[in-house]
Structures are given as structure tokens and as C-alpha cells.
BAFIBA-650359 format. One line per 4 residues: their letters; for each residue x, y, z of C-alpha. Coordinates in nm, 4 decimals, always signed. Last residue first. Layout:
% residues N
a> X/Y/Z | ... $
***
This chain:
% residues 281
apsa> +11.3173/-1.3238/-4.6122 | +11.6845/-1.1666/-4.6773 | +11.7249/-0.7947/-4.8319 | +11.8772/-0.7967/-5.1953 $
avvd> +12.1154/-0.5528/-5.3215 | +12.1303/-0.3965/-5.6673 | +12.3958/-0.2449/-5.8983 | +12.2786/-0.1757/-6.2492 $
gvsl> +12.4902/-0.2986/-6.5225 | +12.1646/-0.3838/-6.7509 | +11.9362/-0.0971/-6.6869 | +11.6058/-0.0522/-6.4808 $
tege> +11.4035/+0.2682/-6.5534 | +11.1695/+0.4134/-6.3057 | +10.7707/+0.4587/-6.4017 | +10.6675/+0.2877/-6.1098 $
gall> +10.9293/+0.2986/-5.8282 | +10.8102/+0.1074/-5.5288 | +10.6816/-0.2209/-5.4118 | +10.6597/-0.3922/-5.7594 $
ianq> +10.5939/-0.7808/-5.7382 | +10.8169/-1.0822/-5.7845 | +10.8262/-1.4282/-5.8869 | +11.1350/-1.5954/-5.8029 $
gfyg> +11.3595/-1.8088/-6.0307 | +11.3853/-2.1989/-6.0864 | +11.1808/-2.4623/-5.9171 | +11.1366/-2.8156/-6.0182 $
gpal> +10.8469/-3.0248/-5.8212 | +10.7867/-3.1195/-5.4754 | +10.7819/-2.8400/-5.2130 | +11.0937/-2.6655/-5.1691 $
rpnm> +11.3945/-2.7926/-4.9648 | +11.4419/-3.0790/-5.2351 | +11.5297/-2.8760/-5.5399 | +11.7768/-3.0274/-5.7216 $
evlt> +11.6285/-3.3484/-5.7946 | +11.3123/-3.1623/-5.9719 | +11.5736/-2.9300/-6.1361 | +11.7276/-3.2351/-6.2927 $
rlpe> +11.3879/-3.3380/-6.4316 | +11.3212/-3.0230/-6.5725 | +11.6333/-2.9688/-6.7834 | +11.5494/-3.2121/-6.9395 $
gpvp> +11.2214/-3.4056/-6.9818 | +11.2774/-3.4686/-7.3616 | +11.6242/-3.3874/-7.4868 | +11.6338/-3.1475/-7.8194 $
iegs> +11.2750/-3.0349/-7.7416 | +11.2091/-2.8029/-8.0630 | +11.0784/-2.4377/-8.0948 | +11.3713/-2.3657/-8.3053 $
hqdv> +11.4934/-2.0628/-8.1021 | +11.3712/-2.1175/-7.7591 | +11.4814/-2.4640/-7.7546 | +11.1818/-2.6285/-7.5573 $
ttik> +11.2442/-2.8061/-7.2268 | +11.1859/-2.5415/-6.9918 | +10.8410/-2.5078/-7.1467 | +10.7937/-2.8321/-6.9836 $
crqc> +10.7028/-2.6770/-6.6387 | +10.8827/-2.4824/-6.3761 | +10.7396/-2.3764/-6.0241 | +10.8493/-2.0098/-5.9548 $
pkrl> +10.9449/-1.9638/-5.5934 | +10.7214/-1.7037/-5.4416 | +10.7057/-1.3612/-5.3200 | +11.0142/-1.1614/-5.4385 $
glrw> +10.9220/-0.7882/-5.3615 | +11.0832/-0.5600/-5.6104 | +11.2227/-0.1846/-5.5103 | +11.2672/+0.1270/-5.7361 $
rgdt> +11.4930/+0.4376/-5.6982 | +11.6752/+0.3219/-5.3669 | +12.0138/+0.4302/-5.4501 | +12.1382/+0.0876/-5.3983 $
pgla> +11.9119/-0.0605/-5.6401 | +11.6367/-0.3109/-5.5365 | +11.5399/-0.6246/-5.4358 | +11.3286/-0.7757/-5.1499 $
qwgd> +11.2536/-1.1032/-4.9507 | +11.5417/-1.2843/-5.0864 | +11.5923/-1.6636/-4.9680 | +11.5238/-1.8014/-5.3116 $
eafp> +11.7194/-1.5476/-5.4581 | +12.0453/-1.7219/-5.3172 | +11.9892/-2.0070/-5.5648 | +12.3292/-2.0285/-5.6555 $
evge> +12.5612/-1.7676/-5.4834 | +12.5524/-1.4305/-5.5755 | +12.7156/-1.1777/-5.8245 | +12.4851/-1.1805/-6.1292 $
ivin> +12.1284/-1.1072/-6.1548 | +11.8551/-1.1591/-6.4367 | +11.5663/-0.9559/-6.4630 | +11.2620/-1.0536/-6.6650 $
prfr> +11.3003/-1.4269/-6.6858 | +11.1996/-1.6811/-6.9686 | +11.3588/-1.9864/-6.8133 | +11.4865/-2.1575/-7.1371 $
smpv> +11.6435/-1.8093/-7.2375 | +11.8913/-1.8863/-6.9442 | +12.0920/-2.1084/-7.1816 | +12.0916/-2.4935/-7.1338 $
pslg> +12.4195/-2.6733/-7.0959 | +12.4457/-2.9945/-7.2716 | +12.4132/-3.3534/-7.1046 | +12.6457/-3.5869/-6.9989 $
kaal> +12.4749/-3.6347/-6.6562 | +12.7562/-3.4766/-6.4958 | +12.7283/-3.1938/-6.7388 | +12.3528/-3.1436/-6.6314 $
rrnl> +12.4460/-3.1215/-6.3034 | +12.6912/-2.8423/-6.3821 | +12.4406/-2.6881/-6.5956 | +12.2037/-2.6569/-6.3163 $
eals> +12.4721/-2.5086/-6.1153 | +12.5308/-2.2235/-6.3482 | +12.1810/-2.1484/-6.4053 | +12.1559/-2.0639/-6.0554 $
amsa> +12.4912/-1.8703/-6.0694 | +12.3366/-1.6591/-6.3496 | +12.0348/-1.5503/-6.1244 | +11.6495/-1.5365/-6.1861 $
vllp> +11.4018/-1.2697/-6.1337 | +11.0416/-1.3007/-6.2644 | +10.7932/-1.0045/-6.3017 | +10.4158/-0.9474/-6.3156 $
ygda> +10.3001/-1.2344/-6.1239 | +10.0889/-1.5262/-6.2193 | +10.1398/-1.7065/-6.5391 | +10.1776/-1.3580/-6.7023 $
fath> +9.9053/-1.2111/-6.9128 | +9.8758/-0.8864/-6.7259 | +9.9870/-0.8306/-6.3395 | +9.8331/-0.7173/-6.0518 $
aweg> +9.9481/-0.6307/-5.6908 | +9.8361/-0.5929/-5.3580 | +10.0202/-0.5644/-5.0372 | +9.8451/-0.4903/-4.6821 $
paly> +9.9898/-0.8129/-4.4948 | +10.2622/-0.9443/-4.7360 | +10.1584/-1.1375/-5.0411 | +10.1620/-1.5054/-5.1182 $
hpev> +9.7890/-1.5356/-5.0093 | +9.6481/-1.2641/-5.2111 | +9.7146/-1.4538/-5.5558 | +9.7980/-1.1509/-5.7975 $
prrh> +9.5284/-0.9177/-5.9150 | +9.3901/-0.8924/-6.2728 | +9.3177/-0.5323/-6.3454 | +9.1341/-0.4524/-6.6528 $
dpaf> +9.1154/-0.0883/-6.7951 | +9.4149/-0.1520/-7.0690 | +9.2396/-0.4709/-7.1979 | +9.5248/-0.7160/-7.2459 $
rvlr> +9.5425/-0.7811/-7.6077 | +9.4132/-1.0852/-7.8069 | +9.5651/-1.3018/-8.0923 | +9.3491/-1.5689/-8.1810 $
lrsg> +9.4081/-1.9577/-8.2820 | +9.1649/-2.1634/-8.4508 | +9.0384/-2.4921/-8.2900 | +9.0652/-2.8050/-8.4423 $
rldg> +9.3061/-2.9570/-8.2318 | +9.5419/-2.6479/-8.2025 | +9.5179/-2.5006/-8.5640 | +9.8290/-2.4214/-8.7707 $
laaa> +10.1121/-2.2424/-8.6656 | +10.2533/-1.9756/-8.9167 | +9.9815/-2.0047/-9.1507 | +9.7214/-2.0062/-8.8935 $
lwdr> +9.8788/-1.7568/-8.6728 | +9.8659/-1.5126/-8.9603 | +9.5034/-1.5806/-9.0502 | +9.4211/-1.5137/-8.6741 $
aeag> +9.6167/-1.1627/-8.6897 | +9.4411/-1.0806/-9.0103 | +9.0983/-1.1529/-8.8714 | +9.1120/-0.9344/-8.5674 $
edla> +9.3534/-0.8451/-8.2685 | +9.0677/-0.9342/-8.0161 | +9.0876/-0.7208/-7.7140 | +9.0986/-0.8963/-7.3690 $
dcrd> +8.9176/-0.8365/-7.0425 | +9.0634/-1.1389/-6.8045 | +8.9338/-1.4562/-6.6608 | +9.1894/-1.6188/-6.4168 $
ewvy> +9.1466/-1.9920/-6.3659 | +9.4810/-2.0857/-6.5873 | +9.4980/-1.7674/-6.7989 | +9.1794/-1.7241/-6.9483 $
aslr> +9.0501/-1.4573/-7.2181 | +8.6982/-1.3020/-7.2250 | +8.6083/-1.0929/-7.5128 | +8.5976/-0.7070/-7.6345 $
eqqr> +8.5906/-0.6585/-8.0195 | +8.8255/-0.3977/-8.0961 | +8.8068/-0.0079/-8.1329 | +9.1852/+0.0797/-8.1388 $
aala> +9.4333/-0.0042/-7.9141 | +9.7811/+0.1730/-7.9763 | +10.0725/-0.0366/-8.0174 | +9.9418/-0.1241/-8.3985 $
vrlp> +10.0012/-0.5037/-8.4921 | +10.2059/-0.5795/-8.7939 | +10.2398/-0.9635/-8.9080 | +10.5421/-1.0334/-9.0993 $
avgp> +10.4873/-1.2232/-9.4473 | +10.4869/-1.6075/-9.3577 | +10.7583/-1.8431/-9.5080 | +10.9644/-1.8454/-9.1851 $
halv> +10.7967/-1.6464/-8.8763 | +10.7868/-1.2847/-8.7872 | +10.5762/-1.0905/-8.5708 | +10.5953/-0.7239/-8.5421 $
ladp> +10.4563/-0.4963/-8.2582 | +10.3674/-0.1297/-8.3678 | +10.4199/+0.2299/-8.3618 | +10.7909/+0.2672/-8.2312 $
eltv> +10.8692/-0.0847/-8.3421 | +10.8951/-0.3658/-8.1115 | +11.0244/-0.6883/-8.2201 | +10.8932/-1.0618/-8.2106 $
risa> +11.0492/-1.3875/-8.3238 | +10.8065/-1.6825/-8.3642 | +11.0070/-2.0033/-8.3006 | +10.9055/-2.0536/-7.9322 $
mapl> +10.5285/-2.0834/-8.0623 | +10.6668/-2.4308/-8.2362 | +10.6508/-2.5948/-7.8712 | +10.2415/-2.5736/-7.9338 $
qrqt> +10.0592/-2.7287/-7.6085 | +10.3024/-2.6355/-7.3389 | +10.4497/-2.3673/-7.5684 | +10.1346/-2.1547/-7.4755 $
vfrg> +9.7518/-2.1177/-7.5523 | +9.5588/-1.9267/-7.3252 | +9.1685/-2.0332/-7.3121 | +8.9636/-1.7631/-7.5212 $
vddv> +8.6912/-2.0251/-7.6272 | +8.7975/-2.0453/-7.9724 | +9.1866/-2.0778/-7.8660 | +9.3928/-1.7986/-7.7250 $
vmwr> +9.7460/-1.6289/-7.8294 | +9.8282/-1.3816/-7.5752 | +9.9323/-1.0046/-7.5981 | +10.0488/-0.7712/-7.3054 $
rdwa> +10.2911/-1.0288/-7.1531 | +10.5733/-0.7496/-7.0970 | +10.5080/-0.4290/-7.3077 | +10.6752/-0.2054/-7.0193 $
lgea> +10.8518/-0.4306/-6.7365 | +10.5907/-0.5731/-6.4910 | +10.2241/-0.4890/-6.4291 | +10.2686/-0.2156/-6.2052 $
tlra> +10.5077/-0.0440/-6.4603 | +10.8749/-0.0516/-6.4531 | +11.0737/+0.0638/-6.7615 | +11.3412/-0.1395/-6.9317 $
ddla> +11.6952/-0.0630/-7.0212 | +11.9690/-0.2696/-7.2063 | +11.6915/-0.5113/-7.3774 | +11.6418/-0.8571/-7.4894 $
iggl> +11.3367/-0.9374/-7.6674 | +11.1531/-1.2561/-7.6064 | +11.0133/-1.5063/-7.8557 | +10.6087/-1.6066/-7.8222 $
skvp> +10.4819/-1.7677/-7.5136 | +10.2972/-1.4794/-7.4028 | +10.3112/-1.2033/-7.6732 | +10.5407/-0.9145/-7.5575 $
yial> +10.7936/-1.1350/-7.4203 | +11.0265/-0.8875/-7.2280 | +11.4033/-0.9127/-7.1180 | +11.6797/-0.7690/-6.8871 $
qtir> +12.0123/-0.9355/-6.8525 | +12.3225/-0.8765/-6.6400 | +12.1613/-0.7021/-6.3315 | +12.4434/-0.6433/-6.0783 $
m> +12.5225/-0.7768/-5.7308 $
***
């Protein structure tokens, strides 16, 4: 098996960045989901509410996060945290300490996306000294893990074979294939059978430099229906409806990919092309 794709999503639910190499941190790949868009009360806002968020392109420069959208001058946000207002931000039921990126970011989001049901959007950064633990009942005894603004886990692993099987099912319905970007994974593997990752307990390179624990199947939502370039929904309900039909062996719902935690190798680098091996659950 080999790593065939690596990606990060510095701002939750905005555009992703494909990488050739990525550094492992306890919270996931470096700079992944370190910022988030929130409403007036600090509740997270995603493509579930605003599909157009997918159309905002994100890049990382040596000293800045840069957001770009047609018709709006790019927004530059310093990578280094400053003296910023500290506030509470919420991902599902988790309260996180966050830093407000200020009025310039609020004005930029208003120009690019407008408001959400009368609530003005803000851009916040995950507070570097905050720890948001992963749900403990999916971890092995003695394990502990934490994440930033991801939905629940620091890493998401998927396979090209699973995508190919999904697209085969879509083609049988006369529907167009979907790209891997619909599922926003961090690490994509090739060289396995479809949905083999659902039976893995751990994943790592053959030289043992790092090791991931695969702890929970990823239940998918309507974001899978959003084109990650245009921010539009080409076929309402798909491919989510087909995923629901494909996974009767799991709990009811559509599943694709595995949520993972870092077991060993903080600070190590992953690269596209790395040979990896999995151990069964």
C-alpha cells in the first residue's frame, strides 16, 4: 500500500490544500483545521449551512494564511498568534477556546459569503494552549488523543479503492463519478480492496517512524453532495444516498473513511508515495 494523496483544510469547511509532504502533530497534520468560521454566538458554520464556503480558496504562505474569493481582495491572516480577543467557539457539543481574527476578517467574510440568517460571520483560530479531547469511548484502554476544529478526530484516512467502488455504484445509476475531494480526507491510500480500511486497527510506514490508530468509521453528511470547487450541489442527495445503500454492515447511515489518532511519531513527515502497512482490528 502507498499514500497517494495528502491534504489539509486550514479553515474548517473552506477549500483544501493538496500536499506532497505533511508534518504530523498530535492534533493532526500541521495547520489542518486550525481556523473556523463561527456565527454571532460562536457556533461553527460549515458547508452544511453555506455550501458556497467550498468556493473559497485557501493557501499557506511562510507567514500568512490567505483566503481568496472572486470579486473580493484576498484576506491575509498572520500565522503567528497575536494579542487577540479570546472567546468560546463550539464544534457540535464541544466548547473550544478560540482567538478572534478581528474586524478585517469579519468584513471579508461578509463580502464573500454574506450573513447566515442575520448572524454576522467571524473567523477564529484554535487557541494554541487549548486541548480538545477526542471522545474517549472509541479509544483503546489507556489511549488519549486531542484535536483542533475537526468534527471529532485529528485525522481522516480513506482509500482510492473505496472511491472507485462508490463511483461504480453511481455509474450503475447513470450518475457521474465524484472526486475524493468530496470527502475531505487527510490521507488517501492506494493498493487495497474497497473499504478494507474499515477493518484496520492501525496504519504506519514499514520503517515504523509513525503510527496511526483507526478508531471510528466516518459517518458522512450533506457536505459530500457539494462540489468542492464551485460550492454548488450538482445532484441533491448524492453520493450520500448511495453510500447509505452500500454500508449495511455498519450502523444505519452513509460511511466513508476512518477517523484516526496519532499513536506515535509526532513531528515526523508523511510523503506521497510512502509505503505503509495496516494491522487488522
